[in-house]
N, C-alpha and C positions, 0 to 999 in steps of 0.2 A: 409523450410530451405533455398531453393534457393532464394525465394523472399525476405526474411529478409537480406541475404548477398547481394543480387543484389542492393537493395536500398542503403547499405552502400558503395558498389563500386560506384554507381552514385554519392553520396555525396563525395567521395575522388576525383572523376574526377572534379565536379563542384567547390568543394572548400567550405570552411567555410567562414562565415562573420569574421570580425576582432576579433582576439582573445586576451582577456586581461590575461587569464591564460591558461596553457597548458591543453589541452584536449586530447581524444583519447588515453588515457593511461588505457586500459582496461584488461591489463595484464601486467607484470613487465619485461621488455627485456633488459638484460645487454648489448646488443649492442646499444641500444639507450639511455643508462644512467639511465634507470628507475628501473633496478632490480640488484640485487646482486647475481652473479652467485655462489659465495662461499657459501651462505646459501639459503637453500631451505625450502618451507614451503607447507602445504596442503591448496588447494583451490578447491571449486567447480567451474568448467567451462561449459560454454554452448558448446554443440557438434552439436546441430541440434534439430529440432522439436521432443519433446518427449524423448531427450538425453541429459543428463547431466552427469558429471563423477568428482570424486574426484581425483585430480593429485597432483603431486608435481611441483612446480613452483618457480622461484627466489623470494626471500624476496623483498619488495619494499625499494627503496631508496628515501632519500629526493630529490626532484626534483626542487622545488621553496622554497625560504626562509621562507614562511608562512606555510610550511607543517609540519605535525606531522606523525610520523610512530606509529601506535596503535597496541598494542598486544590485539587480540580480545579475550575477555572473555566470550562473549554471542553474539548469532545472532539469527535469526528466519527465517521462510519462510512465505512470505505473499501471499494472493490471487492473487495480482497483478503480483507475480512472475510466476504465472501459465500462464500468457500471453506470456511471454517469452518462458516458457516451451513448449507452444502449436505452438510457431513459429508465434503468431499473432501480434507481434510488429515489425515493421520495424527496419532496420540497426543493427541487431545483427551480430557478427562475431565469427567464430569458435575459441575457446579458452577465450572467454570473461569471466571474474570472475563475478559471480552473488552475490547478496544480498545487500539491501539498509537499513536494520536494524541491528544494532550493537552496542555493547558498549566494552569498554576495558580499558587497563592500557598504558599510554603514554610511549613508548619505546625510541623515539629519537624526538627532536625537531629542526626546522630549525632555522637559526641565527636571523630571524625577528618576532619569535614566542614571544609574551610578557606574556601571561596568562597561557597557558598549561604548566604544569610541570610533568618532568619525574617522573614516578611511582605512579602519581594520577590517579584515576578513572573517566572516562567520558562516557556519551552517545553522539552519533553523530546524528545530524539530517539526514534524508534521502536525503535532498535537499542540494545543495552546494550554499552558499549565499556570496555575497561580504561584506554586513553590511553598504554599503555607498551609493547605487544607489537610485533611486526614490521610487522604491518599498521596498527595504530593510530599509529604513529609516521609513517606516510605518509598519514594522515587517511582510510585505507580502513577506516573504522569498522565497517562492516558485516560485516567478515570477521575481527573481533576473535578472537584466540586462546584467550582466557581465559574467556569468559562463557557458553559453551555446551559441555557435556560429554557430549552426547547420543551414544550408541554407534551407533543405527540410522542417524542422519543421516551419520555418518562412513563407515559401511559402504556406504550407498546413493549418496552423493555424491563419496567419495574424500576428504572434507573437511568441516569444519563452518562454518556462518556464525556470526556473533554471537548472543548471546541477543536475544530480541524480546519486548516487551511484549505480553501478551494473545493469543499466538499459537501455541498448542499447546506440548506437552512437547518436541516435535521441536526447538524452538527455545529450549529452557531451561525452560519452565514457569513464566513470570513472570506475576503478575496484572497485567491491564491497566488502562486509564485510563477506561472507560466506567462511571465510579463516582464517588463523592463524595470519596474519598480513594485515593492510590496510594502504594505503596512504590517509591522510586527507588534502586536500587543504584549505587553509584559516582557518587554525584550531582553531584560537582565536574566531572567529565567530561561527563556526559549531559544537563546542563542548560544553557540559554543564556538569559541575562537579557533580559527584554523591557523596552525603553525606555518611558518614560512616553507618548511621542508615537505609539506604535503600539498600536492595541487588539487585544485577544485575537483577534477576527474576522478579523484578518490574520496575527498572530503564530503562531497555532494550527497553520497549515498548513506551517510551517517544520519541523514533526516528522516529515513524510513527503512528502506530495504534491508539495510545490515542489521539493525536491531530487531526489526520484525523477525528475520529468519532466526537470529540468534535466541530470540524469546521463544520462538516456536520450539526449538531443541532444548532450551533449558526447562521451559515450563510443562512441555509434555513428558520430558525426562528421557534422555538416551543414555544408556549405561554402556560401560566397556563390554563388548561382545554382542551386543544387541544387533539384530536385523532390523533395519528401518526400510519402510516402503513410504515414498515420497509422491503423492498424487499431484502432479503439475510440475513440469520442468522449466517453469518461467524463472525470472530472476531470483524470487524468494525461495522457490524450490531448489534452485541451483545452489544458492548460498546455504540453505539447510544441509544439504549433502556435504558441503566442505565442513560446517560446524560439527556435523555429526561425525566426521572423521576425528576432529579434535577430542570428541569424547570417547573414543575408541570403538565405534561401530564396526562390526566384522562384515556387513553387507549393507549396501545402499542400493535400493531397487527403485528406479524412477518409472511412474505409469504416466504415459503421455503418447504423444504422437510425433511425426515429422512436422517441421524441422526442428523442434526443440530437443529431442533425443539425441540427434547427431550433434547438435550444438553442445549439450552438456558433455557428451563424450569427448568432443574435441577440446574442451578446456579442463577436463578433469585431471587432476594430479596423477603423473605417470607412475609414481611410487605406490599408488593405491589402485591401480587398474584392475587388480584381481577382485577387488571389492564392489566394482560398478556393474549392475544388472540393468537391463533395459526392457521395459514392457510397453509393447504398442498396443494401446486400448483397442485402436480400430481394427486390429487384427484378430480381435476376440469378440465373443458374444456377451450378451448382458441379459438380466433378467432371468425368468424361469425357461431354462433350457437344457437340452442335453449335450450342447457344445460347449467347448472350453470357453471359460469366462476369466475375468480379471482374478477373481477369488481362486479358481482352480490354479492359475499360473502362479500366485503368491504361494500357495501351499506347496506347489512342485518345488519352488526355488528355495524353500526353507524346510526341507526334510518332512513335509507333510503337515506340521503344525501351523505355519503361518508365521509372519514377522513378529517380533516383539513388540513393535511400535509402527504406527502409520500417521502421518502428518498431511492434512489437506492443505495444499498451496495452490489450489485451484479456485473455486468459489461454488455457490449454490445456484448461479445464475443458469449454468449450461446444462440443459436437459438432454439426455442421450435418447430415451424412449418417447413415444407418442403421448403416452399418458401424462406423464409430467409436462411435457411441452404443452398439452392442451390445458391442464389444470393452471399452468402458470399464464397462458394467454387469456383465460376467462377470469382470472384472479382468485382461484380456488386455493392458491398457495403462492408464495412469493419465491420460494427457493426449492430446488429439487432435493431429494434425499439420497439419489442414486450413488453419489461419491461416499457419502457417509456410510451408507450400507455396505458398499464394497470394502470399506476400511473395517468396520465392525465386524462383518463375516469374515474378512480376510486374516485378521491378526490372530495370533494364538489365544487360547483360554486365558483369561487374565492379562490380556495384552492392553496396550495403550492407544487411544486415538485422539489426536490433537486436530483442533480446527483453527486454522490461521487464515485461509482464504474467506472472503467476505461472504457473510450470510446475512441478508436484510431483515427477514421476518419469520414466516412460518412455512412449514414443509408438511407433507402427507406421506404416508407408507414408510415411515421409519421403522426400522427393525427392532423396536424396543425389546423383543423376545430375546433376540441373541445377545443384546447387550446385558440383559439381566441374567440369563440362564448360564451364560458363559464369563460373567464377571468381566465385562470389558470396561475400562475407564474411559469415558468420553470426556474430553477436557477442552473447554473453550479457551483458546489462547488469548483472546481479546485484541482489541487494538494494542499494539505492543507499546509497553512503557519506554519511550526513547531514552529518557532522561537516566534511567536506571543502567543502561549499558553503554551510552555514546562515548564516554570518557575512555572506558576499557577497551573499546573497539578502535577508538582513535589512537591509543597507545600501540595496539597490535598493528595498525597501518604503519606507524612510525617505525616499528622495530622490524617490519618485513614480514610478520607472520600472517598478515591478512592483506590480500591484493584484491580490492574491488573490481579492477579493471578486467577481471576474467570474465565477467558477465556483460561488459560493455561491447556492443556490436557496432554501434553507429554514433556518429557526430552529426547534429542537424542544427538548422537555424530556426529561432523563433518564428521568423516570418513565414515558415513553411509547416507550422505545428498542425494547422488543419489538414494538410495532407498526410503528415506523420500518424496522426490518429487513425486514419483509415488504413494505412499500411500496417500499423502495429496491430490493430484489430483482425486484420487478414493474416498476420504473421508472414508478410511478403519478405523477401530477400533475408530471411532467417533473422528478422529484427528481435533482439532479446531485450537489451536495455539501452537506451540512448542517453546520449549528453546533449543538452539543448543549450546552445550558445545564443548570447545577446550581444548587442553592440559594446556591451562592458566587459565582456569575457576576456581574461588573460590569454596570452598565445598558448596554443595546444601543448599539453604536457607530452614529452617523448614517449613513445609506445603506445599511445591511445589512438583511437581510429581517427583517420582524416575526415575531413567535412564531405558530407554526401548532401547534394543538393537535387531538388525534384522540379525545377522550373522547366 
Protein backbone atom coordinates (compact mmCIF):
# COMPACT_ATOMS: atom_id res chain seq x y z
CA UNK A 1 0.00 0.00 0.00
CA UNK A 2 2.77 2.43 0.95
CA UNK A 3 4.56 1.93 -2.39
CA UNK A 4 1.38 2.38 -4.42
CA UNK A 5 0.52 5.61 -2.61
CA UNK A 6 4.11 6.88 -2.60
CA UNK A 7 4.25 6.64 -6.39
CA UNK A 8 1.11 8.77 -6.61
CA UNK A 9 2.66 11.28 -4.20
CA UNK A 10 5.71 11.54 -6.45
CA UNK A 11 3.48 12.09 -9.49
CA UNK A 12 1.71 14.96 -7.74
CA UNK A 13 5.06 16.58 -6.95
CA UNK A 14 6.50 16.10 -10.45
CA UNK A 15 3.23 17.04 -12.14
CA UNK A 16 1.37 15.74 -15.19
CA UNK A 17 2.07 16.61 -18.77
CA UNK A 18 -0.38 19.03 -20.44
CA UNK A 19 -3.98 17.98 -19.68
CA UNK A 20 -6.66 18.17 -22.34
CA UNK A 21 -9.37 16.67 -20.14
CA UNK A 22 -9.70 16.74 -16.36
CA UNK A 23 -7.96 13.84 -14.63
CA UNK A 24 -7.39 12.54 -11.10
CA UNK A 25 -11.10 12.55 -10.30
CA UNK A 26 -10.95 9.13 -8.67
CA UNK A 27 -13.68 9.94 -6.18
CA UNK A 28 -16.28 12.71 -6.17
CA UNK A 29 -15.38 15.64 -3.92
CA UNK A 30 -18.00 18.36 -3.33
CA UNK A 31 -15.24 20.78 -2.31
CA UNK A 32 -13.68 20.41 -5.76
CA UNK A 33 -17.00 20.61 -7.61
CA UNK A 34 -16.95 16.98 -8.74
CA UNK A 35 -19.48 15.52 -6.27
CA UNK A 36 -22.96 16.33 -4.95
CA UNK A 37 -22.96 16.25 -1.14
CA UNK A 38 -26.75 16.25 -1.05
CA UNK A 39 -26.94 12.86 -2.81
CA UNK A 40 -24.98 9.86 -1.66
CA UNK A 41 -24.35 6.56 -3.45
CA UNK A 42 -22.68 3.25 -2.69
CA UNK A 43 -19.27 2.57 -4.22
CA UNK A 44 -16.42 0.13 -3.75
CA UNK A 45 -13.20 1.94 -2.81
CA UNK A 46 -9.55 0.89 -2.45
CA UNK A 47 -8.24 1.14 1.10
CA UNK A 48 -4.88 -0.61 0.70
CA UNK A 49 -3.40 -3.96 -0.25
CA UNK A 50 -5.98 -6.74 0.19
CA UNK A 51 -8.47 -4.17 1.54
CA UNK A 52 -11.49 -2.80 -0.29
CA UNK A 53 -14.71 -1.47 1.19
CA UNK A 54 -18.23 -0.55 0.11
CA UNK A 55 -18.92 2.95 1.39
CA UNK A 56 -21.27 5.86 0.79
CA UNK A 57 -19.76 8.69 -1.22
CA UNK A 58 -21.18 11.77 -3.00
CA UNK A 59 -22.87 11.21 -6.34
CA UNK A 60 -20.81 12.50 -9.30
CA UNK A 61 -21.57 15.78 -11.00
CA UNK A 62 -21.10 16.92 -14.57
CA UNK A 63 -17.56 18.34 -14.64
CA UNK A 64 -16.96 18.94 -18.35
CA UNK A 65 -19.50 19.65 -21.12
CA UNK A 66 -18.94 16.24 -22.78
CA UNK A 67 -19.63 14.29 -19.57
CA UNK A 68 -22.52 11.93 -18.87
CA UNK A 69 -23.63 10.70 -15.46
CA UNK A 70 -24.60 7.04 -15.76
CA UNK A 71 -26.79 5.03 -13.39
CA UNK A 72 -24.93 1.74 -13.22
CA UNK A 73 -27.14 -1.30 -13.89
CA UNK A 74 -24.33 -3.83 -14.15
CA UNK A 75 -20.63 -4.13 -13.41
CA UNK A 76 -18.17 -6.93 -12.75
CA UNK A 77 -14.76 -7.76 -11.35
CA UNK A 78 -11.84 -8.47 -13.65
CA UNK A 79 -8.68 -10.46 -13.05
CA UNK A 80 -6.75 -7.24 -13.61
CA UNK A 81 -8.65 -5.70 -10.67
CA UNK A 82 -6.80 -8.18 -8.49
CA UNK A 83 -3.52 -6.45 -9.33
CA UNK A 84 -4.96 -3.33 -7.69
CA UNK A 85 -6.30 -5.43 -4.84
CA UNK A 86 -2.84 -6.89 -4.22
CA UNK A 87 -1.21 -3.46 -4.33
CA UNK A 88 0.84 -4.46 -7.38
CA UNK A 89 -0.10 -1.41 -9.47
CA UNK A 90 1.52 1.93 -8.76
CA UNK A 91 -0.26 5.20 -7.98
CA UNK A 92 -3.29 4.00 -6.08
CA UNK A 93 -4.74 6.31 -3.44
CA UNK A 94 -6.96 5.51 -0.47
CA UNK A 95 -10.59 6.09 -1.39
CA UNK A 96 -10.21 5.54 -5.15
CA UNK A 97 -13.40 4.10 -6.65
CA UNK A 98 -12.66 0.87 -8.53
CA UNK A 99 -14.16 -0.88 -11.54
CA UNK A 100 -13.51 -0.56 -15.28
CA UNK A 101 -16.31 -2.74 -16.73
CA UNK A 102 -19.87 -1.43 -16.46
CA UNK A 103 -23.08 -0.55 -18.23
CA UNK A 104 -26.09 1.51 -17.28
CA UNK A 105 -28.77 4.08 -18.02
CA UNK A 106 -27.98 7.72 -18.75
CA UNK A 107 -29.07 9.92 -15.86
CA UNK A 108 -27.66 13.32 -16.89
CA UNK A 109 -25.88 14.70 -19.96
CA UNK A 110 -23.48 17.62 -20.31
CA UNK A 111 -24.37 20.51 -22.64
CA UNK A 112 -21.97 19.36 -25.39
CA UNK A 113 -23.22 15.76 -25.49
CA UNK A 114 -24.91 15.09 -28.85
CA UNK A 115 -25.54 11.34 -29.13
CA UNK A 116 -26.22 9.95 -25.65
CA UNK A 117 -29.81 10.34 -24.48
CA UNK A 118 -31.23 10.36 -20.96
CA UNK A 119 -33.00 7.08 -20.20
CA UNK A 120 -31.17 5.05 -22.85
CA UNK A 121 -28.98 2.01 -22.02
CA UNK A 122 -25.26 2.00 -22.82
CA UNK A 123 -22.15 -0.06 -22.25
CA UNK A 124 -18.98 1.94 -21.58
CA UNK A 125 -15.50 1.03 -22.83
CA UNK A 126 -12.95 0.51 -20.06
CA UNK A 127 -10.60 2.96 -21.78
CA UNK A 128 -11.40 6.62 -22.26
CA UNK A 129 -10.70 7.81 -25.79
CA UNK A 130 -11.01 11.19 -27.50
CA UNK A 131 -12.05 9.89 -30.93
CA UNK A 132 -9.88 12.35 -32.86
CA UNK A 133 -6.18 11.70 -32.20
CA UNK A 134 -3.79 9.65 -34.37
CA UNK A 135 -4.61 6.37 -32.63
CA UNK A 136 -8.34 6.98 -32.17
CA UNK A 137 -8.77 7.63 -35.90
CA UNK A 138 -7.44 4.09 -36.43
CA UNK A 139 -9.82 2.71 -33.77
CA UNK A 140 -6.80 1.98 -31.54
CA UNK A 141 -8.70 3.59 -28.70
CA UNK A 142 -6.62 2.11 -25.87
CA UNK A 143 -3.66 4.22 -26.97
CA UNK A 144 -5.48 7.57 -27.11
CA UNK A 145 -3.01 10.45 -26.87
CA UNK A 146 -5.37 12.82 -25.09
CA UNK A 147 -6.88 11.20 -22.00
CA UNK A 148 -3.86 10.34 -19.84
CA UNK A 149 -1.15 12.87 -18.98
CA UNK A 150 0.69 10.80 -16.36
CA UNK A 151 4.39 11.68 -16.32
CA UNK A 152 5.65 8.47 -14.66
CA UNK A 153 3.90 6.27 -17.21
CA UNK A 154 5.58 8.13 -20.07
CA UNK A 155 8.97 7.89 -18.37
CA UNK A 156 8.56 4.19 -17.56
CA UNK A 157 7.03 2.96 -20.82
CA UNK A 158 8.25 5.51 -23.35
CA UNK A 159 4.66 6.52 -24.01
CA UNK A 160 1.22 6.49 -22.41
CA UNK A 161 -1.94 4.45 -22.79
CA UNK A 162 -5.39 5.99 -22.75
CA UNK A 163 -7.05 6.86 -19.49
CA UNK A 164 -8.79 3.89 -17.85
CA UNK A 165 -11.74 3.86 -15.46
CA UNK A 166 -11.00 2.78 -11.90
CA UNK A 167 -7.45 1.68 -12.57
CA UNK A 168 -5.03 3.93 -10.66
CA UNK A 169 -3.66 7.41 -11.28
CA UNK A 170 -1.06 5.84 -13.56
CA UNK A 171 -3.89 5.62 -16.09
CA UNK A 172 -5.41 9.02 -15.42
CA UNK A 173 -7.11 8.61 -12.05
CA UNK A 174 -10.73 8.22 -13.21
CA UNK A 175 -13.36 6.96 -10.77
CA UNK A 176 -14.63 3.52 -11.72
CA UNK A 177 -17.98 1.83 -12.19
CA UNK A 178 -18.21 -0.52 -9.19
CA UNK A 179 -20.67 2.06 -7.91
CA UNK A 180 -24.27 3.18 -8.29
CA UNK A 181 -23.29 6.14 -10.48
CA UNK A 182 -20.25 6.99 -12.57
CA UNK A 183 -19.04 10.03 -14.50
CA UNK A 184 -18.24 9.16 -18.13
CA UNK A 185 -15.95 11.69 -19.82
CA UNK A 186 -16.18 12.17 -23.60
CA UNK A 187 -19.36 10.17 -23.42
CA UNK A 188 -20.34 10.27 -27.09
CA UNK A 189 -17.08 8.49 -27.96
CA UNK A 190 -16.92 5.97 -25.12
CA UNK A 191 -20.46 4.62 -24.86
CA UNK A 192 -22.19 2.11 -27.12
CA UNK A 193 -25.99 1.95 -27.07
CA UNK A 194 -27.44 -1.40 -26.03
CA UNK A 195 -30.30 -2.66 -28.23
CA UNK A 196 -33.51 -3.76 -26.53
CA UNK A 197 -32.93 -7.40 -27.54
CA UNK A 198 -29.60 -7.63 -25.66
CA UNK A 199 -29.75 -7.93 -21.86
CA UNK A 200 -27.20 -6.29 -19.59
CA UNK A 201 -25.88 -9.74 -18.67
CA UNK A 202 -24.50 -9.99 -22.22
CA UNK A 203 -23.83 -6.36 -23.17
CA UNK A 204 -21.80 -5.59 -20.04
CA UNK A 205 -18.84 -7.68 -21.18
CA UNK A 206 -18.36 -5.61 -24.34
CA UNK A 207 -16.71 -3.10 -21.99
CA UNK A 208 -13.52 -5.19 -21.72
CA UNK A 209 -13.35 -8.98 -21.56
CA UNK A 210 -14.94 -9.73 -24.94
CA UNK A 211 -12.86 -7.24 -26.97
CA UNK A 212 -9.73 -8.03 -24.93
CA UNK A 213 -9.88 -11.74 -25.70
CA UNK A 214 -10.81 -11.09 -29.33
CA UNK A 215 -7.88 -8.72 -29.71
CA UNK A 216 -5.54 -11.34 -28.23
CA UNK A 217 -6.52 -13.80 -30.97
CA UNK A 218 -6.51 -11.28 -33.80
CA UNK A 219 -3.33 -9.45 -32.78
CA UNK A 220 -1.24 -12.54 -32.02
CA UNK A 221 -2.80 -14.24 -35.06
CA UNK A 222 -4.38 -17.69 -34.89
CA UNK A 223 -4.60 -19.32 -38.32
CA UNK A 224 -6.66 -22.28 -39.56
CA UNK A 225 -5.10 -25.52 -38.32
CA UNK A 226 -3.04 -23.88 -35.58
CA UNK A 227 -2.49 -25.48 -32.21
CA UNK A 228 -2.92 -22.82 -29.51
CA UNK A 229 -1.75 -22.90 -25.89
CA UNK A 230 -3.62 -20.55 -23.56
CA UNK A 231 -1.92 -19.76 -20.27
CA UNK A 232 -4.73 -18.87 -17.87
CA UNK A 233 -8.26 -20.27 -17.95
CA UNK A 234 -10.04 -17.25 -16.49
CA UNK A 235 -12.69 -15.33 -18.43
CA UNK A 236 -10.25 -13.82 -20.95
CA UNK A 237 -8.55 -17.16 -21.55
CA UNK A 238 -11.89 -18.93 -21.80
CA UNK A 239 -13.10 -16.55 -24.51
CA UNK A 240 -9.74 -16.65 -26.33
CA UNK A 241 -10.42 -20.36 -26.80
CA UNK A 242 -13.85 -19.67 -28.26
CA UNK A 243 -12.52 -17.09 -30.69
CA UNK A 244 -9.67 -19.42 -31.67
CA UNK A 245 -12.28 -21.94 -32.77
CA UNK A 246 -13.80 -19.24 -34.98
CA UNK A 247 -10.36 -18.86 -36.61
CA UNK A 248 -10.08 -22.60 -37.26
CA UNK A 249 -7.70 -23.74 -34.53
CA UNK A 250 -7.12 -27.49 -34.53
CA UNK A 251 -6.15 -27.74 -30.84
CA UNK A 252 -6.77 -25.49 -27.86
CA UNK A 253 -4.59 -26.31 -24.86
CA UNK A 254 -5.33 -24.65 -21.53
CA UNK A 255 -2.53 -24.33 -18.98
CA UNK A 256 -4.00 -23.61 -15.54
CA UNK A 257 -5.19 -25.56 -12.51
CA UNK A 258 -8.43 -26.31 -10.70
CA UNK A 259 -11.15 -25.12 -10.49
CA UNK A 260 -10.67 -23.22 -13.73
CA UNK A 261 -9.78 -26.18 -15.92
CA UNK A 262 -12.99 -27.96 -14.96
CA UNK A 263 -15.03 -24.78 -15.45
CA UNK A 264 -13.66 -24.25 -18.96
CA UNK A 265 -14.32 -27.90 -19.82
CA UNK A 266 -17.89 -27.72 -18.52
CA UNK A 267 -18.70 -24.74 -20.77
CA UNK A 268 -16.73 -25.87 -23.83
CA UNK A 269 -18.76 -26.33 -27.07
CA UNK A 270 -19.64 -30.01 -27.37
CA UNK A 271 -19.03 -30.06 -31.13
CA UNK A 272 -15.38 -29.12 -30.50
CA UNK A 273 -14.72 -31.47 -27.59
CA UNK A 274 -11.96 -33.27 -29.51
CA UNK A 275 -9.94 -30.05 -29.81
CA UNK A 276 -9.77 -29.28 -26.08
CA UNK A 277 -6.72 -30.33 -24.03
CA UNK A 278 -6.03 -29.45 -20.40
CA UNK A 279 -2.68 -29.09 -18.63
CA UNK A 280 -2.61 -28.67 -14.84
CA UNK A 281 0.65 -26.84 -14.14
CA UNK A 282 0.50 -27.75 -10.46
CA UNK A 283 0.99 -31.40 -11.45
CA UNK A 284 4.19 -30.54 -13.32
CA UNK A 285 7.62 -29.21 -12.44
CA UNK A 286 9.24 -25.94 -13.49
CA UNK A 287 12.68 -24.41 -13.89
CA UNK A 288 15.84 -26.52 -14.41
CA UNK A 289 14.75 -30.05 -13.60
CA UNK A 290 14.74 -33.64 -14.93
CA UNK A 291 11.03 -33.92 -14.13
CA UNK A 292 8.26 -33.23 -16.63
CA UNK A 293 7.51 -29.53 -17.12
CA UNK A 294 4.79 -27.50 -18.83
CA UNK A 295 7.13 -27.12 -21.82
CA UNK A 296 7.59 -30.89 -22.01
CA UNK A 297 3.84 -31.47 -21.90
CA UNK A 298 3.15 -28.91 -24.63
CA UNK A 299 5.67 -30.61 -26.92
CA UNK A 300 4.17 -34.01 -26.16
CA UNK A 301 0.67 -32.79 -27.09
CA UNK A 302 1.80 -31.31 -30.41
CA UNK A 303 3.93 -33.94 -32.10
CA UNK A 304 7.17 -32.91 -30.42
CA UNK A 305 7.41 -29.42 -31.97
CA UNK A 306 5.18 -27.33 -29.71
CA UNK A 307 2.07 -25.26 -30.37
CA UNK A 308 2.06 -22.76 -33.24
CA UNK A 309 1.00 -19.99 -30.92
CA UNK A 310 0.68 -19.29 -27.19
CA UNK A 311 -1.23 -16.47 -25.48
CA UNK A 312 -0.70 -15.32 -21.90
CA UNK A 313 -4.06 -14.60 -20.27
CA UNK A 314 -2.69 -14.74 -16.73
CA UNK A 315 -0.24 -11.97 -15.74
CA UNK A 316 3.27 -11.28 -14.56
CA UNK A 317 2.32 -10.92 -10.91
CA UNK A 318 2.22 -14.60 -9.95
CA UNK A 319 5.66 -16.08 -9.24
CA UNK A 320 6.04 -19.88 -9.23
CA UNK A 321 9.60 -20.22 -7.93
CA UNK A 322 11.29 -18.75 -4.88
CA UNK A 323 13.79 -16.65 -6.85
CA UNK A 324 11.21 -14.57 -8.69
CA UNK A 325 9.10 -14.34 -5.54
CA UNK A 326 12.08 -12.95 -3.62
CA UNK A 327 13.06 -10.52 -6.36
CA UNK A 328 9.52 -9.18 -6.55
CA UNK A 329 9.34 -8.82 -2.76
CA UNK A 330 12.52 -6.75 -2.61
CA UNK A 331 11.68 -4.69 -5.69
CA UNK A 332 14.35 -6.17 -7.97
CA UNK A 333 11.62 -6.82 -10.54
CA UNK A 334 7.92 -6.03 -10.85
CA UNK A 335 6.93 -9.07 -12.90
CA UNK A 336 8.02 -12.68 -13.18
CA UNK A 337 9.18 -13.97 -16.56
CA UNK A 338 8.24 -17.59 -15.79
CA UNK A 339 5.08 -17.79 -17.91
CA UNK A 340 6.71 -15.87 -20.77
CA UNK A 341 9.64 -18.29 -20.72
CA UNK A 342 7.31 -21.31 -20.74
CA UNK A 343 5.52 -19.89 -23.77
CA UNK A 344 8.70 -18.89 -25.62
CA UNK A 345 10.31 -22.29 -24.96
CA UNK A 346 7.08 -24.20 -25.49
CA UNK A 347 5.98 -22.99 -28.94
CA UNK A 348 7.48 -24.38 -32.11
CA UNK A 349 10.37 -22.68 -33.89
CA UNK A 350 9.09 -19.47 -35.49
CA UNK A 351 6.03 -19.70 -33.27
CA UNK A 352 4.10 -16.72 -31.91
CA UNK A 353 3.63 -15.59 -28.32
CA UNK A 354 1.06 -12.96 -27.32
CA UNK A 355 0.89 -11.11 -24.00
CA UNK A 356 -2.59 -10.08 -22.93
CA UNK A 357 -2.23 -10.67 -19.17
CA UNK A 358 -1.13 -7.51 -17.35
CA UNK A 359 2.57 -6.81 -16.94
CA UNK A 360 3.46 -3.70 -14.95
CA UNK A 361 7.16 -3.03 -15.44
CA UNK A 362 10.39 -5.01 -15.48
CA UNK A 363 11.35 -8.68 -15.29
CA UNK A 364 14.53 -10.72 -14.81
CA UNK A 365 15.79 -14.05 -16.25
CA UNK A 366 13.95 -13.70 -19.55
CA UNK A 367 15.11 -16.30 -22.05
CA UNK A 368 15.98 -13.90 -24.83
CA UNK A 369 18.32 -16.53 -26.30
CA UNK A 370 15.46 -18.88 -27.12
CA UNK A 371 13.50 -15.97 -28.56
CA UNK A 372 16.32 -14.99 -30.92
CA UNK A 373 17.77 -18.37 -31.82
CA UNK A 374 14.44 -20.04 -32.58
CA UNK A 375 12.79 -17.03 -34.23
CA UNK A 376 9.94 -16.64 -31.77
CA UNK A 377 7.62 -13.68 -32.33
CA UNK A 378 6.85 -11.99 -28.99
CA UNK A 379 3.82 -9.72 -29.31
CA UNK A 380 2.54 -7.34 -26.69
CA UNK A 381 -1.21 -7.25 -27.37
CA UNK A 382 -1.58 -4.02 -25.41
CA UNK A 383 -4.62 -2.85 -23.57
CA UNK A 384 -7.24 -3.97 -26.07
CA UNK A 385 -8.73 -1.30 -28.37
CA UNK A 386 -12.36 -1.82 -27.43
CA UNK A 387 -13.71 0.59 -30.06
CA UNK A 388 -12.15 -1.47 -32.84
CA UNK A 389 -14.22 -4.53 -32.02
CA UNK A 390 -17.28 -3.79 -29.90
CA UNK A 391 -19.77 -3.11 -32.71
CA UNK A 392 -18.77 -6.33 -34.49
CA UNK A 393 -19.04 -8.36 -31.29
CA UNK A 394 -22.38 -6.79 -30.40
CA UNK A 395 -23.73 -7.97 -33.73
CA UNK A 396 -22.45 -11.48 -33.05
CA UNK A 397 -24.27 -11.44 -29.71
CA UNK A 398 -27.47 -10.35 -31.46
CA UNK A 399 -27.27 -13.06 -34.13
CA UNK A 400 -26.48 -15.78 -31.59
CA UNK A 401 -22.90 -16.48 -32.70
CA UNK A 402 -21.47 -15.23 -29.40
CA UNK A 403 -22.88 -16.03 -25.96
CA UNK A 404 -20.96 -14.18 -23.22
CA UNK A 405 -22.97 -15.92 -20.48
CA UNK A 406 -20.87 -19.09 -20.87
CA UNK A 407 -18.25 -17.44 -18.66
CA UNK A 408 -20.69 -15.99 -16.08
CA UNK A 409 -20.72 -18.08 -12.91
CA UNK A 410 -22.30 -15.77 -10.30
CA UNK A 411 -24.64 -12.84 -9.81
CA UNK A 412 -23.79 -10.72 -6.75
CA UNK A 413 -24.79 -7.45 -5.12
CA UNK A 414 -22.72 -4.28 -5.15
CA UNK A 415 -23.21 -4.06 -1.40
CA UNK A 416 -21.16 -7.26 -0.98
CA UNK A 417 -18.34 -6.49 -3.38
CA UNK A 418 -15.76 -6.32 -0.61
CA UNK A 419 -16.48 -10.00 0.14
CA UNK A 420 -16.57 -10.85 -3.56
CA UNK A 421 -13.03 -9.53 -4.09
CA UNK A 422 -11.67 -11.92 -1.47
CA UNK A 423 -13.64 -14.87 -2.87
CA UNK A 424 -12.65 -14.09 -6.46
CA UNK A 425 -9.00 -13.79 -5.43
CA UNK A 426 -9.20 -17.20 -3.71
CA UNK A 427 -11.17 -18.72 -6.64
CA UNK A 428 -13.76 -19.92 -4.16
CA UNK A 429 -16.94 -21.61 -5.37
CA UNK A 430 -15.45 -21.83 -8.91
CA UNK A 431 -16.04 -18.10 -9.31
CA UNK A 432 -15.21 -17.28 -12.94
CA UNK A 433 -16.99 -14.09 -14.00
CA UNK A 434 -19.62 -12.26 -11.99
CA UNK A 435 -22.47 -9.94 -12.82
CA UNK A 436 -22.74 -7.25 -10.15
CA UNK A 437 -26.20 -5.82 -9.71
CA UNK A 438 -27.12 -2.46 -8.19
CA UNK A 439 -30.42 -1.01 -7.03
CA UNK A 440 -30.90 0.20 -10.62
CA UNK A 441 -30.44 -3.20 -12.28
CA UNK A 442 -33.11 -4.61 -14.54
CA UNK A 443 -34.73 -7.99 -13.77
CA UNK A 444 -32.39 -10.94 -14.20
CA UNK A 445 -32.22 -12.23 -17.76
CA UNK A 446 -33.48 -15.83 -18.22
CA UNK A 447 -30.74 -18.44 -18.23
CA UNK A 448 -28.27 -16.36 -16.24
CA UNK A 449 -27.17 -17.16 -12.67
CA UNK A 450 -29.46 -16.55 -9.71
CA UNK A 451 -28.36 -14.04 -7.09
CA UNK A 452 -25.75 -15.31 -4.61
CA UNK A 453 -25.53 -13.52 -1.25
CA UNK A 454 -22.78 -13.66 1.34
CA UNK A 455 -24.40 -12.15 4.42
